[in-house]
C-alpha atoms as a printed R data frame, in Angstrom:
    type eleno elety resid chain resno       x       y       z
1   ATOM     1    CA   UNK     A     1  64.568  90.783   7.643
2   ATOM     2    CA   UNK     A     2  65.149  87.401   9.709
3   ATOM     3    CA   UNK     A     3  63.038  87.751  12.139
4   ATOM     4    CA   UNK     A     4  60.181  88.718   9.196
5   ATOM     5    CA   UNK     A     5  61.290  85.957   8.420
6   ATOM     6    CA   UNK     A     6  60.628  83.969  11.548
7   ATOM     7    CA   UNK     A     7  57.710  85.551  11.747
8   ATOM     8    CA   UNK     A     8  56.413  84.040   8.342
9   ATOM     9    CA   UNK     A     9  57.672  80.851   9.631
10  ATOM    10    CA   UNK     A    10  55.678  81.141  12.789
11  ATOM    11    CA   UNK     A    11  52.877  82.362  11.115
12  ATOM    12    CA   UNK     A    12  52.909  79.894   9.002
13  ATOM    13    CA   UNK     A    13  53.483  77.328  11.381
14  ATOM    14    CA   UNK     A    14  50.046  78.583  13.404
15  ATOM    15    CA   UNK     A    15  47.832  78.568  10.373
16  ATOM    16    CA   UNK     A    16  49.410  75.149   9.565
17  ATOM    17    CA   UNK     A    17  48.401  74.035  12.280
18  ATOM    18    CA   UNK     A    18  45.216  75.464  11.970
19  ATOM    19    CA   UNK     A    19  45.049  74.023   9.078
20  ATOM    20    CA   UNK     A    20  46.225  70.651  10.220
21  ATOM    21    CA   UNK     A    21  43.823  70.949  13.091
22  ATOM    22    CA   UNK     A    22  40.598  71.380  11.269
23  ATOM    23    CA   UNK     A    23  41.246  69.045   8.489
24  ATOM    24    CA   UNK     A    24  42.927  66.681  11.331
25  ATOM    25    CA   UNK     A    25  38.937  67.330  12.942
26  ATOM    26    CA   UNK     A    26  37.160  67.427   9.853
27  ATOM    27    CA   UNK     A    27  39.250  63.772   8.877
28  ATOM    28    CA   UNK     A    28  38.064  62.468  12.348
29  ATOM    29    CA   UNK     A    29  34.457  63.704  12.086
30  ATOM    30    CA   UNK     A    30  34.411  61.368   8.674
31  ATOM    31    CA   UNK     A    31  36.711  58.286  10.333
32  ATOM    32    CA   UNK     A    32  34.029  58.577  12.486
33  ATOM    33    CA   UNK     A    33  30.931  58.687  10.142
34  ATOM    34    CA   UNK     A    34  32.968  55.463   7.868
35  ATOM    35    CA   UNK     A    35  33.463  53.744  11.749
36  ATOM    36    CA   UNK     A    36  29.240  54.838  12.041
37  ATOM    37    CA   UNK     A    37  28.303  53.069   8.268
38  ATOM    38    CA   UNK     A    38  30.951  50.502   8.902
39  ATOM    39    CA   UNK     A    39  29.639  49.460  12.200
40  ATOM    40    CA   UNK     A    40  26.143  50.082  10.387
41  ATOM    41    CA   UNK     A    41  26.859  47.556   7.523
42  ATOM    42    CA   UNK     A    42  28.466  44.210  10.012
43  ATOM    43    CA   UNK     A    43  24.975  44.987  11.815
44  ATOM    44    CA   UNK     A    44  22.734  44.310   8.479
45  ATOM    45    CA   UNK     A    45  25.337  41.948   7.483
46  ATOM    46    CA   UNK     A    46  25.278  40.062  10.352
47  ATOM    47    CA   UNK     A    47  21.509  40.336  10.519
48  ATOM    48    CA   UNK     A    48  21.699  39.675   6.849
49  ATOM    49    CA   UNK     A    49  23.406  36.362   7.547
50  ATOM    50    CA   UNK     A    50  21.499  35.807  11.338
51  ATOM    51    CA   UNK     A    51  18.203  36.227   8.747
52  ATOM    52    CA   UNK     A    52  20.235  34.115   5.580
53  ATOM    53    CA   UNK     A    53  21.312  31.438   8.095
54  ATOM    54    CA   UNK     A    54  17.586  31.340  10.070
55  ATOM    55    CA   UNK     A    55  16.019  31.353   6.365
56  ATOM    56    CA   UNK     A    56  18.207  28.232   4.894
57  ATOM    57    CA   UNK     A    57  17.548  26.461   8.470
58  ATOM    58    CA   UNK     A    58  13.297  26.890   7.659
59  ATOM    59    CA   UNK     A    59  13.674  25.716   4.478
60  ATOM    60    CA   UNK     A    60  16.168  22.959   4.894
61  ATOM    61    CA   UNK     A    61  13.369  22.074   7.615
62  ATOM    62    CA   UNK     A    62  10.568  22.506   5.334
63  ATOM    63    CA   UNK     A    63  12.609  20.463   2.906
64  ATOM    64    CA   UNK     A    64  13.505  17.532   5.239
65  ATOM    65    CA   UNK     A    65   9.540  18.035   6.220
66  ATOM    66    CA   UNK     A    66   8.680  17.651   2.836
67  ATOM    67    CA   UNK     A    67  10.802  14.642   2.017
68  ATOM    68    CA   UNK     A    68   9.948  12.994   5.447
69  ATOM    69    CA   UNK     A    69   6.322  13.387   4.014
70  ATOM    70    CA   UNK     A    70   7.321  11.693   0.641
71  ATOM    71    CA   UNK     A    71   8.613   8.929   2.067
72  ATOM    72    CA   UNK     A    72   5.691   8.620   3.971
73  ATOM    73    CA   UNK     A    73   3.546   8.871   1.588
74  ATOM    74    CA   UNK     A    74   5.660   5.932  -0.693
75  ATOM    75    CA   UNK     A    75   5.642   3.798   2.350
76  ATOM    76    CA   UNK     A    76   1.510   4.235   2.611
77  ATOM    77    CA   UNK     A    77   1.468   3.677  -1.196
78  ATOM    78    CA   UNK     A    78   3.795   0.650  -0.975
79  ATOM    79    CA   UNK     A    79   1.762  -1.042   1.906
80  ATOM    80    CA   UNK     A    80  -1.005  -0.662  -0.261
81  ATOM    81    CA   UNK     A    81  -0.042  -1.685  -2.865
82  ATOM    82    CA   UNK     A    82   0.983  -4.723  -0.935
83  ATOM    83    CA   UNK     A    83  -2.147  -4.987   0.761
84  ATOM    84    CA   UNK     A    84  -3.850  -5.222  -2.172
85  ATOM    85    CA   UNK     A    85  -1.303  -7.537  -4.013
86  ATOM    86    CA   UNK     A    86  -2.751  -9.976  -1.410
87  ATOM    87    CA   UNK     A    87  -6.063  -9.499  -1.589
88  ATOM    88    CA   UNK     A    88  -5.619 -10.942  -5.489
89  ATOM    89    CA   UNK     A    89  -3.813 -13.293  -4.352
90  ATOM    90    CA   UNK     A    90  -6.571 -14.428  -1.817
91  ATOM    91    CA   UNK     A    91  -8.833 -13.442  -4.299
92  ATOM    92    CA   UNK     A    92  -7.109 -15.931  -7.125
93  ATOM    93    CA   UNK     A    93  -6.814 -18.746  -4.968
94  ATOM    94    CA   UNK     A    94 -10.138 -18.236  -4.249
95  ATOM    95    CA   UNK     A    95 -10.916 -18.736  -7.617
96  ATOM    96    CA   UNK     A    96  -9.072 -21.563  -8.332
97  ATOM    97    CA   UNK     A    97 -10.292 -23.418  -5.036
98  ATOM    98    CA   UNK     A    98 -14.056 -22.642  -6.747
99  ATOM    99    CA   UNK     A    99 -12.946 -23.678 -10.052
100 ATOM   100    CA   UNK     A   100 -11.580 -27.516  -8.671
101 ATOM   101    CA   UNK     A   101 -14.321 -27.995  -6.541
102 ATOM   102    CA   UNK     A   102 -16.554 -26.842  -9.590
103 ATOM   103    CA   UNK     A   103 -14.634 -29.579 -12.077
104 ATOM   104    CA   UNK     A   104 -15.155 -32.008  -9.080
105 ATOM   105    CA   UNK     A   105 -18.581 -31.477  -8.675
106 ATOM   106    CA   UNK     A   106 -19.612 -30.279 -12.039
107 ATOM   107    CA   UNK     A   107 -18.442 -32.963 -14.282
108 ATOM   108    CA   UNK     A   108 -21.285 -35.463 -12.999
109 ATOM   109    CA   UNK     A   109 -23.644 -32.953 -12.620
110 ATOM   110    CA   UNK     A   110 -22.985 -32.211 -16.537
111 ATOM   111    CA   UNK     A   111 -23.166 -35.272 -17.174
112 ATOM   112    CA   UNK     A   112 -26.704 -35.951 -15.302
113 ATOM   113    CA   UNK     A   113 -27.802 -32.898 -17.523
114 ATOM   114    CA   UNK     A   114 -26.621 -34.378 -20.787
115 ATOM   115    CA   UNK     A   115 -28.855 -37.984 -19.624
116 ATOM   116    CA   UNK     A   116 -31.831 -35.300 -18.517
117 ATOM   117    CA   UNK     A   117 -31.515 -33.305 -21.909
118 ATOM   118    CA   UNK     A   118 -30.753 -36.873 -23.488
119 ATOM   119    CA   UNK     A   119 -34.494 -38.525 -21.945
120 ATOM   120    CA   UNK     A   120 -36.269 -35.199 -22.400
121 ATOM   121    CA   UNK     A   121 -35.497 -34.930 -26.177
122 ATOM   122    CA   UNK     A   122 -36.810 -38.751 -26.220
123 ATOM   123    CA   UNK     A   123 -40.275 -37.818 -24.684
124 ATOM   124    CA   UNK     A   124 -40.494 -34.924 -26.487
125 ATOM   125    CA   UNK     A   125 -39.696 -36.896 -29.841
126 ATOM   126    CA   UNK     A   126 -42.448 -39.623 -28.672
127 ATOM   127    CA   UNK     A   127 -44.796 -36.947 -27.761
128 ATOM   128    CA   UNK     A   128 -44.696 -35.484 -31.391
129 ATOM   129    CA   UNK     A   129 -45.064 -39.378 -33.111
130 ATOM   130    CA   UNK     A   130 -47.612 -39.646 -30.961
131 ATOM   131    CA   UNK     A   131 -49.198 -36.690 -32.549
132 ATOM   132    CA   UNK     A   132 -48.772 -36.676 -35.595
133 ATOM   133    CA   UNK     A   133 -50.470 -40.327 -35.098
134 ATOM   134    CA   UNK     A   134 -52.978 -39.063 -33.424
135 ATOM   135    CA   UNK     A   135 -53.926 -36.345 -35.859
136 ATOM   136    CA   UNK     A   136 -52.601 -38.904 -39.041
137 ATOM   137    CA   UNK     A   137 -55.598 -41.593 -38.228
138 ATOM   138    CA   UNK     A   138 -58.198 -38.485 -37.214
139 ATOM   139    CA   UNK     A   139 -57.124 -37.345 -40.754
140 ATOM   140    CA   UNK     A   140 -57.655 -41.073 -42.269
141 ATOM   141    CA   UNK     A   141 -61.181 -40.704 -40.263
142 ATOM   142    CA   UNK     A   142 -62.063 -37.665 -41.726
143 ATOM   143    CA   UNK     A   143 -61.249 -38.835 -45.067
144 ATOM   144    CA   UNK     A   144 -63.110 -42.172 -44.859
145 ATOM   145    CA   UNK     A   145 -66.131 -39.655 -43.591
146 ATOM   146    CA   UNK     A   146 -65.783 -36.939 -46.570
147 ATOM   147    CA   UNK     A   147 -65.465 -34.296 -44.285
148 ATOM   148    CA   UNK     A   148 -62.729 -33.065 -45.516
149 ATOM   149    CA   UNK     A   149 -62.471 -29.982 -48.019
150 ATOM   150    CA   UNK     A   150 -61.990 -31.810 -51.380
151 ATOM   151    CA   UNK     A   151 -58.465 -31.188 -53.427
152 ATOM   152    CA   UNK     A   152 -56.757 -32.457 -49.942
153 ATOM   153    CA   UNK     A   153 -52.808 -32.945 -51.374
154 ATOM   154    CA   UNK     A   154 -50.378 -35.423 -49.540
155 ATOM   155    CA   UNK     A   155 -48.652 -31.919 -48.871
156 ATOM   156    CA   UNK     A   156 -51.099 -30.493 -47.054
157 ATOM   157    CA   UNK     A   157 -51.111 -33.800 -45.263
158 ATOM   158    CA   UNK     A   158 -47.476 -33.135 -44.476
159 ATOM   159    CA   UNK     A   159 -47.796 -29.950 -43.209
160 ATOM   160    CA   UNK     A   160 -50.547 -30.352 -41.109
161 ATOM   161    CA   UNK     A   161 -48.192 -33.753 -39.354
162 ATOM   162    CA   UNK     A   162 -45.318 -30.591 -38.943
163 ATOM   163    CA   UNK     A   163 -47.957 -28.369 -37.203
164 ATOM   164    CA   UNK     A   164 -47.223 -26.135 -40.495
165 ATOM   165    CA   UNK     A   165 -51.337 -26.192 -41.063
166 ATOM   166    CA   UNK     A   166 -54.145 -26.692 -39.095
167 ATOM   167    CA   UNK     A   167 -56.179 -29.523 -39.314
168 ATOM   168    CA   UNK     A   168 -59.264 -27.307 -39.232
169 ATOM   169    CA   UNK     A   169 -58.800 -25.641 -41.918
170 ATOM   170    CA   UNK     A   170 -59.216 -28.612 -44.075
171 ATOM   171    CA   UNK     A   171 -62.417 -29.607 -42.467
172 ATOM   172    CA   UNK     A   172 -65.261 -28.539 -44.286
173 ATOM   173    CA   UNK     A   173 -68.423 -27.406 -43.845
174 ATOM   174    CA   UNK     A   174 -71.249 -29.529 -43.652
175 ATOM   175    CA   UNK     A   175 -72.879 -27.339 -46.426
176 ATOM   176    CA   UNK     A   176 -69.139 -27.646 -48.750
177 ATOM   177    CA   UNK     A   177 -69.545 -31.097 -48.026
178 ATOM   178    CA   UNK     A   178 -70.125 -32.975 -51.931
179 ATOM   179    CA   UNK     A   179 -73.493 -34.687 -52.245
180 ATOM   180    CA   UNK     A   180 -72.377 -38.202 -51.127
181 ATOM   181    CA   UNK     A   181 -70.860 -37.329 -47.841
182 ATOM   182    CA   UNK     A   182 -72.558 -37.918 -43.874
183 ATOM   183    CA   UNK     A   183 -74.284 -35.746 -42.536
């Protein structure tokens, strides 16, 4: 029985060792697969990290370029604004100088223009008086000659003198003259 127990023990040891060897091979294979997977994951992770770092560097570079472009555009806009303001200041100074010159030159010119306007008005008024005097003399002469239409009133004479009516309207043709008129 002792042999039997020892045999069983040996058999179980062999079986166990065989099982352990199979189990160990299987575990080694799984460990190798796990190591390979871990290496693959590490490589992917490292690749992603490198890729992420590269993408981050590109994004940062792009943002810096955009920021520099915005700063340059802002600087250009400020420069244009300063140039425009300088141009407006120059134009305002020129206008102020023009107005000062106009005030210096314009005052005598305005005075001369006013005097000339008064002279022209007085000459026009004199011509109107002369025209009225000539018309009045002509009307008086036509009345003496009885060549005016009968029924002419002082209002008609005033209308002729003011220019509202024509003297020719009131001069009668020879056929309409009263019997005591000249031919």
